[in-house]
ZAKERO-726923 format. One record per atom (N, C-alpha, C): residue in one letter; x, y, z. Coordinates in steps of 0.2 Angstrom, whole numbers, plus 5000, padded with zeros to 4 digits. Atoms other than C-alpha are relative to their C-alpha. Layout:
% ZAKERO-726923
AXYZ ...
//
This chain:
% ZAKERO-726923
M499649944999 M486951104947 M500250034993 S499849965006 S487451234934 S500849994999 D499250005002 D489251224925 D500350065004 A499749944998 A489551394932 A500249985008 T499950014993 T489551314951 T500549955000 L499550054999 L490751174946 L500650025003 K499349994997 K492351154957 K500349945001 L499550055000 L493751034956 L500550015005 V499549984994 V494951034972 V500449945001 V499550054999 V496550934974 V500250025007 T499849994993 T496750924993 T500749985001 D499350014998 D498450864992 D500349954995 Q499550055004 Q499850774980 Q500750005001 A499349994999 A501650734980 A500249984993 F499950025007 F501750714960 F500450054997 G499649955003 G502550874956 G499650054995 N500349975005 N501250934944 N499349985000 T500750025001 T499350934941 T499750014993 R500249985007 R499250944922 R499449964998 H500450045001 H498050804921 H499350025003 E500549984996 E496950874935 E499750074998 Q500249945003 Q496951044927 Q499649994993 A500450025008 A496350974909 A499349975002 A500650034999 A494950884918 A499650055002 A500449954998 A494351044927 A499850054993 A500149955007 A494451144910 A499649974996 A500650045004 A493451004901 A499350015002 A500750004997 A492051014913 A499850085002 A500149934999 A492151214913 A499950015007 A500050004993 A492551194932 A500650045003 S499549974996 S493551304944 S500549955002 F499650044997 F495151234950 F500450035005 A499549994995 A496151234966 A500449955002 E499550064999 E497651134972 E500250035008 F499749984994 F498151134991 F500449945002 Y499550044996 Y499351035003 Y499749985006 C500550014994 C498050985016 C500449935004 R499750064996 R498750875030 R499449995006 S500450014993 S497550905045 S499250004997 E500750005001 E495550885045 E499950094999 D500149935001 D495451085047 D500250024993 E499749985007 E496551115031 E499549984995 A500450025005 A495550995021 A499250025000 L500849964999 L493751065028 L500150064997 E499949935004 E494351235021 E500050004993 A499850005008 A495051185005 A499449974996 V500550045003 V493451065000 V499350045000 Q500749964999 Q492051205004 Q499749994993 G500450005006 G490751174990 G500349964994 A499750045007 A491751064979 A499749954998 N500450065003 N490950944967 N500549944999 A499650045001 A492450844964 A500750015003 V499349994995 V493950814976 V500549944998 L499550055001 L495550724971 L500450005006 N499650004994 N496450664987 N500449945001 N499550065000 N497950574992 N500149985008 F500050034994 F498150565010 F499750045006 A500449964996 A497150715018 A499349975003 P500650034997 P495850655030 P499450024998 M500649995002 M494150635023 M499549985004 T500550024995 T493050635037 T499350035000 R500649985000 R491250655040 R500050085000 K499949935000 K491550845044 K500250034994 V499749985006 V492550865029 V499549994994 M500450015006 M491450785016 M499250035001 A500749974999 A489850865024 A500150084997 A499949935002 A490651035018 A499950004992 M499950015007 M490650964999 M499350024997 A500749995003 A489251004987 A499749945000 P500550075000 P487750884986 P500249964995 G499850045004 G488250734977 G500750004998 A499349985003 A490050774976 A500449934999 V499650055001 V491450644971 V500650015003 V499350004996 V493050604981 V500349944995 V499650055004 V494350514970 V500750005004 R499550024997 R495650434980 R500749984995 Y499550025003 Y497350434972 Y500449945003 G499750074999 G497850254973 G499449945002 V500450064998 V497050084980 V499750025006 G500350004994 G496750104998 G499650065002 V500449944998 V495450215005 V499950015009 D499950014993 D495850195025 D499950075003 N500049934997 N495950395026 N499350024998 V500649985002 V494150405019 V499449975004 D500550044996 D492650375031 D499449984995 L500550025004 L491650275019 L499250005002 A500650004996 A490150255031 A499650075000 A500349935001 A489950445031 A499850024994 A500249995007 A490050455013 A499449984998 R500650035002 R488650345011 R499450045002 D500549954997 D487650445023 D499950074996 L500049935004 L488050605014 L499850004993 G500150005007 G487750544997 G500750024996 V499449995004 V489650574992 V500249944997 H499850055003 H490250464980 H500849994999 V499250035000 V492050374982 V500249964996 C499750035004 C493150314971 C500849985001 N499450004999 N494850244970 N500349974993 V499750025006 V496150194957 V500349935001 P499850064998 P496450004959 P500649974996 D499850035006 D497349964942 D500650044998 Y499449975002 Y498950064942 Y500549995004 G499550014995 G500650034948 G500249925002 V500050054997 V500449854950 V500649974998 D499350015002 D502149804941 D500550035006 E499549964995 E503049934952 E499949975006 V499950024994 V502449874968 V500149935001 A499750075000 A502649684964 A500950004999 D499350005000 D504449734958 D500450035006 H499749964994 H504849844974 H499949945006 A499950054996 A504249694985 A500449944999 A499550065002 A505249564976 A500850025001 A499449984999 A506749684976 A500249995008 M499950004992 M506549694996 M500249925002 T499950064999 T506349504997 T500649974998 L499450035003 L507949464986 L500550035004 A499449964996 A509049594996 A500049975006 L499950024993 L508549525012 L500149925001 A499950075001 A508549345007 A500749984999 R499350015002 R510249355001 R500450045006 K499749984994 K510649455016 K500650054998 L499649955004 L511449595005 L500250055005 D499949944994 D511349725020 D500649975004 S499350024996 S512549615031 S500649994996 Y499350005004 Y513849585017 Y500250084999 D499849925001 D513849775013 D500250035006 S499749984993 S514049815032 S500749985002 G499650044999 G515249685034 G500650024996 I499549985003 I516349745021 I500350085002 R499749934997 R516349925026 R500350005006 A499750004994 A516849875043 A500749975000 G499450035001 G518349795036 G500149924999 E500150084999 E517749605035 E500149994993 W500050035007 W517949485019 W499849945001 K500250064999 K517549325027 K499349985000 I500750015001 I515749255022 I499849995007 G500350034994 G515549165038 G500150045006 A500049954996 A516049315048 A499450064999 M500549955002 M514649425039 M499349965001 V500650044999 V513149295039 V500049945003 D500050064996 D512649155049 D499549954996 G500350055003 G511949035037 G499550044994 L500449975006 L510949075020 L499549954996 R500450055004 R509448985013 R499950024993 S500149995007 S509348954995 S499250024998 L500749985002 L507849034986 L499649934997 R500450075002 R507448854979 R499849975006 D500350044993 D507148804997 D499650055004 T500449954995 T506048965002 T499349984999 T500649995000 T504348965005 T499650065001 V500349944999 V503449125001 V499249995001 G500749994998 G501849165009 G499750064999 L500449935002 L500549285004 L499450005004 I500749994998 I499049355013 I499650064997 G500349975006 G497949425001 G500249984992 L499850035007 L497949374983 L499750044994 G500249975005 G497449514972 G500550014994 R499549995005 R498349584957 R500750015002 I499349994999 I499949644965 I500349935004 A499850064997 A500049484976 A500249954994 R499950055005 R499949374961 R500650014995 A499449985005 A501249474950 A500650005005 Y499450004996 Y502349474965 Y500249925001 A499950084999 A502149274967 A500249974993 A499750035006 A502549254948 A500750025000 R499349985001 R504149344950 R500449965005 M499750044995 M504649244966 M500049934997 A500050085003 A504149074956 A500649994996 V499550015005 V505449124944 V500749975004 F499450024997 F506849094957 F499949935004 G500050064997 G506148934962 G499749995006 C500350004994 C505248974977 C499349975000 R500750025000 R503648884983 R499650055002 I500449944999 I502249004984 I499349965003 I500650024996 I500748974997 I499650075001 G500449934999 G499349105001 G499349985002 F500850014997 F497649135009 F499750074997 D500549955002 D496249245002 D499449975000 P500750025000 P494549205007 P499550024995 F500549975005 F493749304993 F500249974993 I499850035008 I494649214977 I499849925001 P500150075000 P494049044973 P500649964999 E499350044999 E495348904976 E500149984992 V499750025005 V495348864958 V500450054996 Q499649945002 Q495949034953 Q500750005004 I499449994996 I497249034967 I500549944997 R499550065003 R497948864960 R500250014993 A499849985007 A497948924942 A500650055000 A499249955000 A499249064948 A500549975003 G499550044998 G500248934954 G500250015008 I500049994992 I499948964973 I499649955003 A500450064996 A499448824985 A499650045005 P500549964995 P497948894996 P500149965006 L499950034992 L498148865014 L499750045005 P500249954995 P497348935029 P500550065002 R499549944998 R497949105035 R500549985005 D499650024995 D498649035051 D500649964998 E499450055002 E499648905042 E500450034995 V499749975004 V500249015029 V500650055006 I499549964996 I501049125043 I500549955003 A499650054997 A501748975052 A500549974994 S499650055004 S502548895036 S500450044996 A499649965006 A503249045026 A500750045002 N499349985000 N505049085025 N500050084999 V500149925001 V504549255018 V499150004999 L500949985000 L502749325022 L499950074998 S500249935002 S502149465012 S499250025000 L500749984999 L500549565015 L499750044994 H500349975007 H499349615001 H499350015002 V500649994999 V497749665010 V499850075002 P500149944999 P496849825013 P500050015009 L500050004993 L496849905030 L499350015003 T500749994998 T495149885038 T500149995009 P500050014993 P494649865057 P500249925001 E499950074999 E494749675054 E500849984999 T499350015002 T496549675047 T500550045004 R499549964995 R497349805059 R500349965004 H499550054996 H498849725067 H499849934999 L500050075002 L498549565057 L500649975002 I499550034998 I500249535061 I500350045007 D500049974993 D500349565080 D500649955003 A499650044997 A501449485093 A499949935000 T500250085001 T500549315093 T500349984992 A499950035007 A500649305074 A500850004999 V499250025002 V502649345074 V500249955004 A499750064997 A502949225086 A499849934997 R500150065004 R502049095075 R500550004994 M499550015006 M503249135060 M500649965002 P499450044998 P504649015058 P500650055001 E499449974999 E506349065065 E500450024994 G499649975005 G507349175053 G499550024995 A500549985005 A505749225043 A500250084999 I499949935002 I505749385033 I499250024999 L500749965001 L504149515033 L500150054995 I500049955006 I503749615017 I499350025001 N500649975000 N502449745019 N500050064995 C500049945006 C502149865003 C499250014999 S500850005001 S500249865007 S499750065005 R500349954995 R499649965023 R500449995006 G499550014994 G500750005038 G499649985006 G500450004993 G499349985051 G499949925000 L500150074999 L499349795047 L500449965004 V499350034995 V500949765057 V500050045007 D499949974995 D501149795074 D500850015002 E499249985002 E502849895074 E500549995006 D499750014994 D503349865091 D500249935001 A499850075001 A503149685090 A500449974995 L499550025006 L504149665073 L500750035003 A499449984998 A505449775080 A500449955004 A499750044995 A505749665095 A500149934997 A499850065003 A505749505084 A500650004996 L499449995004 L507049585073 L500650015005 V499550014996 V508149625088 V500249945004 S499850064996 S507949465096 S500249944994 G499850055005 G508449375080 G499449954998 H500650055002 H506749275079 H499950024992 L500049995007 L506449365062 L500750034997 S499449995002 S507949385051 S500050074995 G500049945004 G507349545041 G499250024999 A500649985003 A505949655035 A500150064996 G500049955006 G505549755020 G499350045001 L500649964999 L504349895024 L500050054995 D500249945004 D503650025012 D499550055003 V500549964997 V502250085023 V500149995008 F500049994993 F502050125041 F499450035003 E500749984997 E500750155054 E499950085000 K499949935000 K501250345056 K500550024994 E499649985006 E501950425039 E500150085000 P499350025000 P503250505040 P500149955006 L499850044995 L504150375051 L500150045006 P499749964996 P504250455068 P500749995002 A499350004999 A506050495074 A500149955006 G500050054995 G505650375089 G499849944999 S500250075002 S505050225081 S500649955001 P499550055000 P505950065086 P500349974994 L499850025006 L506050025068 L500750034998 R499449975003 R507350145065 R500749975003 Q499550044997 Q508550045077 Q500149935000 A500150085002 A508049875072 A500549974996 P499650035005 P509249765063 P499749974993 H500250025005 H509049715046 H499350014997 V500749985001 V507549825041 V500250054993 I500049965005 I507449895023 I499450045000 M500649975001 M506350035022 M499950054994 S500149955005 S505650155009 S499450045001 P500549954998 P504450305010 P499449994997 H500650025004 H502850225003 H500150024993 A499949995007 A503550234987 A500049934995 A499950075005 A503350054979 A499650014995 F500650005006 F501950114968 F500550054995 Y499849935005 Y503150254960 Y500449984995 S499750005006 S503850264943 S499850054995 D500349945004 D503850394930 D499349984997 A500650035004 A502550294920 A499449995005 S500650024995 S501450244936 S499750065002 V500249944997 V501250414943 V499650034995 D500549965004 D500650494927 D499449954998 V500550045001 V499450344923 V499550015007 L500349994995 L498850364941 L499650075000 Q500249945001 Q498550554939 Q499550004994 R500549995005 R497750534922 R499349965002 L500650044997 L496550384929 L499550045005 A500449974995 A496050484944 A499750074997 S500349945003 S495750654934 S499449984995 E500450025005 E494750554921 E499349985005 E500650024995 E493550484936 E499750075003 A500249944997 A493450664943 A499650034994 L500349975005 L492950724926 L499249974999 R500650025000 R491550594925 R499450025004 G500449984994 G490950644942 G499750074999 L500249935002 L490850824936 L499450004995 R500550005005 R489850774921 R499449955001 G500650034998 G488650664931 G500049934996 E499850065002 E489350504921 E500149955005 P499950054996 P489350334928 P500850005002 L499150004998 L491150314938 L500149934998 R499750085001 R492250174934 R500249965006 C499950044994 C492750124951 C499850035006 A500349964995 A491550184963 A500049955006 L500050044995 L491550124981 L499450015004 T500649984996 T490050214987 T499550034996 
//
């Protein structure tokens, strides 16, 4: 392809500026266009003939990617690529990349903050005081010490290990499951390796750190929830589809689970009719665990640098296809 035909497109972003992206386009003498796509049709129109596409949540389907230039690169802002049809990308010769190494501390901090708030039942104290109460026993019914708390992790990647280190500082016992990481590495991180079902059945706090795939969808369903200990807490700062939200809401209403910290949901924004909106002891954030001024800038810079490599035909840093 000749330089005159190069085209860099941002399908959607929520960062407020695209200075890194525009700089990448200029460095490759490529045209630049920015959109706010939500639907497949909007994405299809935006990426016509694009050589590099920076993508947040807009659907990257077979139909959309077929409209790109031959050998195009799609760079996903972030770690997960569940909105990208990877099989179609391989068929079409589209190169897909992610940015797996930004915001690790932010997500670990966010998950830990949710855990601490729920474990210490801060929402119950706060609502009790606002209702005119002051007696501890009237606001909470028992409170487990963090030193007596078992934190279980499903998935033991960078973020999970950073979260585990934070919770270990409070004296928590850390257990985990990840079939892709050698046991010696798991133990070296201070985590006791256990089978997945045993982690689910033993953890007072269960935190999810796996990608969304057909195999992990509704990993935490009604059966898994029923296996969790009475009064357990669920933390999900990974992908919303990992959890059956109806089953989770029912367990919170019944009191089987004592709380949930959720940064991600099956449908985002969270629908007005979601049962989670009425369930007790839920802390929610809008897919914002990654967010800080520093992490967003790093994310955009790394994604833009990957797009530039794609435009120049150079080896990609984090290629998935």
